[in-house]
Each structure stands twice: as C-alpha cells, then as structure tokens.
C-alpha positions as CSV (number, residue, x, y, z in Angstrom):
1,M,0.0,0.0,0.0
2,A,1.4,3.4,-0.9
3,S,1.6,6.2,1.6
4,D,2.2,9.9,1.6
5,S,5.4,9.6,3.7
6,P,7.7,11.0,5.0
7,Q,5.8,12.2,8.0
8,G,6.7,14.1,11.1
9,G,5.9,12.8,14.5
10,N,2.5,14.5,14.4
11,G,1.4,13.0,11.0
12,T,2.4,16.2,9.1
13,R,3.9,15.5,5.7
14,Q,7.3,17.2,5.3
15,V,9.0,18.3,2.1
16,A,12.3,20.2,1.6
17,L,13.1,22.0,-1.6
18,H,16.7,23.1,-2.3
19,V,17.8,26.3,-4.0
20,N,21.5,26.8,-4.7
21,F,21.2,29.0,-7.8
22,N,20.7,32.7,-8.5
23,D,18.2,32.3,-11.4
24,P,14.6,33.7,-11.1
25,E,13.2,31.4,-13.8
26,R,14.4,28.3,-11.9
27,L,13.2,29.7,-8.6
28,N,9.8,30.2,-10.1
29,Y,9.8,26.5,-10.9
30,V,10.6,25.7,-7.3
31,L,7.9,28.1,-6.1
32,N,5.4,26.5,-8.5
33,N,6.3,23.1,-7.1
34,A,5.8,24.4,-3.5
35,E,2.3,25.7,-4.5
36,N,1.3,22.5,-6.2
37,I,2.5,20.3,-3.3
38,Y,0.7,22.6,-0.8
39,Q,-2.6,22.5,-2.8
40,Y,-2.4,18.7,-3.2
41,Y,-2.2,18.0,0.5
42,H,-4.5,20.9,1.5
43,Q,-7.2,19.5,-0.8
44,K,-6.9,16.1,0.9
45,G,-7.2,17.8,4.3
46,M,-3.7,16.8,5.2
47,K,-1.1,18.9,7.0
48,I,2.1,19.7,5.1
49,E,5.3,21.5,6.0
50,I,7.4,22.8,3.1
51,R,10.8,24.2,3.7
52,I,12.6,26.0,0.9
53,I,16.3,25.8,1.8
54,A,18.8,28.1,0.1
55,H,22.6,28.5,0.3
56,G,25.3,29.9,-1.9
57,P,24.1,31.8,-4.9
58,G,20.5,30.8,-3.9
59,L,20.5,33.2,-1.0
60,H,20.2,36.2,-3.4
61,M,16.7,34.9,-4.4
62,F,15.5,35.6,-0.8
63,R,17.3,38.8,0.1
64,D,15.2,42.0,0.1
65,D,17.9,43.9,-1.7
66,T,18.7,41.4,-4.4
67,S,15.6,39.2,-5.0
68,P,13.8,39.8,-8.3
69,V,10.9,37.6,-7.0
70,K,10.6,38.9,-3.4
71,E,7.0,39.9,-3.9
72,R,6.0,36.4,-4.9
73,V,8.0,34.8,-2.1
74,S,6.4,37.2,0.4
75,N,2.9,36.4,-0.9
76,L,3.5,32.7,-0.7
77,A,4.8,32.9,2.8
78,A,1.8,34.9,3.9
79,S,-0.8,32.7,2.2
80,Q,0.4,29.1,2.9
81,D,0.6,27.8,6.4
82,G,3.5,25.4,6.8
83,L,5.7,27.1,4.2
84,S,9.0,28.4,5.4
85,F,12.2,29.8,3.8
C-alpha cells in the first residue's frame, strides 16, 4: 500500500526544496512546485510542512535587496501555512 510519507511525529507531511542558484526562472519552478505540493495536500485535508532551503548563490533569491521575486516569495509565505524559507 502506498503512503504519503515521509511524516513528522504528528502526522504532518514534510518536504524540503533546495535552492542553490541565482536564477529567477528556476526559482519560479521551485515556487510552482511548492504551491502544487501545498494544494495537493490541502485539498486532501492533510497537513504539510514545506521548507525551501537556500545556500550559496540561492541566498540572493530571498534577500530583500537582491531578489527579483521577493513579492512572490512574500505572498506565498503569507498565504500558505507550513511554508517556510
């Protein structure tokens, strides 16, 4: 039987997405994936934690002074419980 693992201790599904690039087009793909994952589990009534982890050049995608997509990142963070950067 298939499951929606991995799960945290409280049954919450957990997903990590990795960003190590300074490319707005690629980051938009990651943000699209985060939205799709969130909607999938939300529609099933399941809890989901999504963490977008950045390092190296990817940090520029989340800095207020260098991010070309900061508005979208801010809107996603405000609208989706369980999403963190």
